[in-house]
C-alpha positions in Angstrom: -9.1 -20.4 -5.3 -8.4 -18.9 -8.3 -11.3 -21.5 -9.9 -11.3 -19.7 -13.4 -9.6 -21.1 -16.7 -6.8 -18.8 -17.2 -5.5 -18.7 -20.9 -3.0 -16.3 -22.1 -3.7 -15.0 -25.2 -1.8 -12.8 -27.7 -0.3 -9.9 -25.2 -0.4 -6.5 -26.7 1.4 -3.4 -25.9 1.5 -0.1 -27.5 1.0 -1.6 -31.1 3.6 -4.9 -30.5 1.9 -8.4 -30.3 3.5 -11.0 -28.6 2.3 -14.3 -29.6 1.7 -17.8 -27.8 5.1 -19.2 -27.6 6.7 -16.0 -28.3 9.0 -13.8 -26.3 10.1 -10.0 -26.8 11.1 -6.8 -25.5 9.0 -3.5 -26.0 10.3 0.1 -25.3 7.1 2.2 -24.2 8.8 5.8 -25.1 7.7 8.0 -21.8 9.3 11.7 -22.0 12.3 13.2 -23.3 15.2 15.0 -20.7 15.7 18.6 -21.6 18.5 17.6 -24.0 16.6 15.6 -25.9 17.6 12.2 -24.9 15.0 9.8 -24.8 13.1 7.5 -21.7 11.8 4.2 -22.7 10.0 1.5 -20.1 11.7 -1.8 -20.7 8.6 -4.3 -20.7 9.8 -8.3 -21.5 6.6 -10.5 -22.4 7.6 -14.1 -22.2 4.4 -15.9 -23.6 4.2 -19.4 -23.4 2.4 -21.9 -25.5 0.3 -23.9 -23.1 -2.9 -22.0 -21.1 -2.1 -20.2 -17.7 -2.4 -16.9 -16.2 -0.8 -13.7 -17.2 1.6 -12.3 -14.4 3.3 -9.0 -13.5 6.4 -8.8 -12.2 7.3 -5.2 -11.4 10.4 -3.3 -10.3 11.6 0.2 -9.5 7.8 1.8 -8.7 10.1 3.9 -6.6 13.4 4.7 -8.1 15.9 4.6 -5.2 14.4 0.9 -4.7 16.9 -0.7 -5.9 17.0 -3.6 -4.2 13.8 -4.4 -6.5 15.6 -3.9 -9.4 18.2 -6.2 -8.7 15.5 -8.7 -7.8 13.7 -8.8 -10.9 17.0 -8.2 -13.3 18.8 -11.3 -11.7 15.9 -13.2 -12.6 16.5 -12.4 -16.3 19.7 -13.0 -16.1 19.4 -16.3 -14.6 16.5 -17.1 -17.0 14.1 -17.9 -14.6 11.0 -16.6 -16.6 11.5 -20.0 -19.4 7.5 -20.1 -19.0 6.0 -23.2 -20.5 2.4 -22.0 -19.5 0.8 -18.7 -19.4 2.7 -15.4 -19.4 5.3 -13.4 -17.4 5.4 -9.2 -18.0 8.4 -8.3 -16.4 8.8 -4.3 -15.9 12.5 -4.4 -13.9 12.5 -0.5 -13.9 9.6 1.8 -13.8 10.2 5.0 -12.5 13.6 5.8 -14.9 13.9 9.0 -13.6 14.0 8.3 -9.8 16.6 6.0 -10.8 18.4 8.6 -12.4 18.3 10.9 -9.7 18.3 8.5 -7.0 14.8 9.4 -5.8 12.0 7.6 -5.0 9.3 10.4 -6.8 9.5 11.2 -10.3 9.9 14.8 -10.8 9.0 15.3 -7.1 5.9 13.1 -7.0 5.2 9.9 -5.9 4.1 7.6 -8.9 2.8 5.6 -6.5 0.1 7.9 -5.7 -0.8 9.0 -8.9 -3.1 6.0 -9.8 -5.1 5.5 -12.2 -3.2 8.5 -13.8 -4.4 10.6 -16.8 -2.8 10.9 -20.0 -2.0 14.3 -20.0 -1.5 14.7 -16.9 1.9 15.1 -14.9 4.8 12.8 -15.5 4.1 10.6 -12.9 0.7 10.6 -14.0 0.8 9.4 -17.1 3.3 7.2 -16.4 0.8 5.6 -13.5 -1.4 5.4 -16.6 0.0 3.9 -19.2 0.6 1.3 -16.5 -2.8 0.8 -16.3 -3.9 0.6 -19.7 -1.2 -1.0 -21.4 0.2 -3.4 -19.6 -2.6 -4.1 -16.3 -5.3 -4.6 -19.0 -2.9 -8.1 -20.1 -2.7 -9.3 -16.6 -4.7 -11.6 -14.1 -2.9 -10.7 -10.9 1.0 -9.2 -9.9 3.6 -9.5 -7.5 5.0 -5.4 -7.4 8.8 -5.3 -5.7 9.4 -2.6 -3.2 12.1 -2.0 0.1 11.8 0.3 2.9 12.5 4.3 2.3 14.8 7.0 4.1 16.9 4.3 6.0 15.0 2.0 7.1 15.7 -1.6 6.0 12.5 -4.2 5.8 12.7 -7.5 6.7 11.4 -9.6 4.0 8.0 -9.6 4.3 4.6 -9.9 2.2 1.7 -7.6 1.9 -1.8 -8.3 0.7 -5.1 -6.7 0.6 -6.8 -7.8 3.7 -10.5 -7.8 1.3 -8.8 -9.8 -1.2 -8.8 -13.4 -0.8 -7.2 -14.6 -3.6 -4.4 -12.0 -2.6 -4.0 -13.6 0.5 -4.1 -16.5 -1.2 -0.8 -15.4 -3.5 1.1 -13.9 -0.2 0.8 -18.2 1.4 2.0 -19.0 -1.7 5.0 -16.6 -2.2 5.8 -17.7 2.1 8.3 -14.8 2.9 9.2 -14.6 6.5 6.3 -12.0 7.4 3.6 -11.7 5.8 -0.2 -9.1 6.7 -2.8 -7.6 5.2 -2.4 -3.9 4.9 -4.7 -1.1 4.0 -5.6 0.4 0.0 -3.8 3.4 -0.1 -5.5 6.1 -2.2 -4.3 7.0 -5.5 -1.4 3.4 -5.2 -1.0 1.2 -7.4 -2.8 -1.4 -5.6 -5.5 0.1 -5.0 -6.2 1.2 -8.8 -5.8 -2.6 -9.5 -7.8 -4.2 -6.8 -10.7 -2.1 -8.1 -10.6 -3.7 -11.6 -10.2 -6.9 -9.2 -6.6 -7.9 -10.6 -5.0 -8.9 -6.9 -1.5 -7.4 -6.5 0.6 -8.5 -3.8 3.9 -6.4 -2.5 6.9 -7.6 -0.9 9.1 -5.7 0.8 12.6 -6.3 1.6 15.7 -3.8 2.5 16.3 -0.5 2.1 16.9 1.8 -0.7 19.9 2.4 -2.1 21.1 -0.7 -1.0 21.7 -4.0 -2.2 20.5 -6.8 0.6 21.2 -10.1 -0.5 18.7 -12.0 1.5 16.3 -9.7 0.5 17.1 -10.8 -2.7 17.2 -14.5 -2.7 13.5 -14.0 -0.5 11.9 -12.5 -2.9 13.5 -14.7 -5.8 12.2 -17.5 -4.0 8.3 -16.5 -3.4 8.1 -15.6 -6.8 9.3 -19.1 -8.0 7.2 -20.8 -5.8 4.0 -18.8 -7.3 5.2 -19.5 -10.8 5.2 -23.3 -9.8 2.2 -23.6 -8.4 0.8 -22.2 -11.4 3.2 -25.0 -13.3 4.0 -22.0 -15.3 7.7 -23.1 -14.7 9.8 -26.6 -15.4 8.5 -28.8 -11.8 12.2 -29.7 -11.8 13.2 -25.9 -10.7 14.5 -26.3 -7.4 13.3 -23.8 -4.7 14.0 -23.4 -0.9 10.4 -24.2 0.4 11.4 -22.1 3.7 10.0 -21.7 7.2 6.3 -21.2 7.4 5.5 -17.8 7.3 4.9 -15.8 10.2 1.6 -13.9 9.8 1.8 -10.7 11.5 -1.9 -9.3 13.1 -1.2 -5.8 14.5 1.0 -3.2 13.6 3.2 -0.2 15.6 5.3 2.1 14.7 8.0 2.7 18.1 9.4 6.0 17.9 11.9 8.2 19.5 10.6 9.8 22.6 14.2 12.1 23.4 16.6 13.1 20.1 20.2 12.3 20.1 22.3 9.2 18.7 20.4 5.7 18.1 22.2 2.8 19.1 20.5 -0.2 17.8 20.4 -3.3 19.8 18.4 -6.0 18.1 18.3 -7.8 14.1 16.0 -7.1 12.0 13.2 -9.8 11.9 14.1 -10.5 15.4 11.3 -11.9 17.8 11.1 -9.9 21.0 9.8 -9.9 24.5 7.6 -7.2 26.3 10.4 -5.2 27.7 13.0 -6.1 25.6 16.0 -3.4 25.0 16.2 -2.8 21.7 18.3 0.4 21.7 19.1 3.2 23.3 19.6 6.9 22.6 22.4 8.9 23.9 22.9 12.8 23.6 26.0 14.0 21.9 27.7 14.6 25.2 27.2 11.7 27.1 25.3 13.2 29.6 22.0 10.9 28.8 21.3 7.3 28.0 17.5 6.9 26.6 16.2 3.0 26.5 13.7 1.4 24.0 11.7 -0.8 25.1 9.4 -3.3 23.6 6.2 -2.7 24.2 5.0 -5.9 24.0 6.2 -9.6 22.5 6.4 -9.5 18.9 8.9 -8.9 16.2 10.6 -6.5 14.8 9.3 -5.8 10.9 11.5 -2.8 9.9 14.6 -1.0 11.7 15.8 2.6 10.8 19.4 2.4 10.8 20.2 5.7 10.4 21.4 7.2 13.0 20.8 10.5 14.2 17.0 11.0 15.2 14.9 13.6 16.3 11.9 13.4 19.1 9.1 11.5 17.4 11.4 9.7 14.6 10.4 6.3 13.8 12.7 3.3 14.7 11.6 0.7 14.3 8.1 -1.1 12.8 6.8 -3.6 15.5 4.3 -6.3 14.8 2.8 -9.0 16.8 1.5 -12.5 15.7 
């Protein structure tokens, strides 16, 4: 896998060049607030002296997914990007506007449904355009860090494009607790990169507007495993091997059949038996108690921690191996 000869080149972003053996912080101007304050995207480039792949590590595509931002930031602070071979391009926070407003979107639009973007479009579309033209054209593959949204907590998992053998290989190297192929979504970042033959794997861990230590550490470990495999970092760097990933082959959402207060009875990531009680939905007056049961053997991929549910609301993302 990855038979081609990797050779990191001089990286140029918005007219600024980063040569071999150099590191630089480049700030890409995006827009201004109504107050006139300039909003910029910080991009760190760590270009090694020896030949190797150029890898994108990106957090904060959705502004409220702060766990992804903290994961990438922590690796910067810990100097995990001391690169000996190849090049690492790090974007800790892409969606600055969403981050400031504690929102998934950017001015009401999802950046991850705006690719490949246009130079004169909406702010989300322009963000997508500059990411593809200024950064993606430099990279060989990338890791896009995310979390669950809307009070849903994703157990640490890695997702890849089923049709992309290189992406599946990268997902195997990452070795998150759970891994599975997922469909390409039109106008998504992963889909736009797939059309350019650039493999992107997506790490999901934790939930929006919350920090999750387990998810952060699993994401860091998986990233370092990939960098170490390609000999981009020193061989002496110690990384937890972790258990072999569970490969999920089928997935479905378990939804609320009645409205009420949801009382969770299982842990996220747990192995479940068919018919096992996963939780109860109770009305606010204590007159009814509806048991939510597992439809088959499998694993809890994601949990809705919000206690107030309406009929049809997602409670669990459920997968079978």
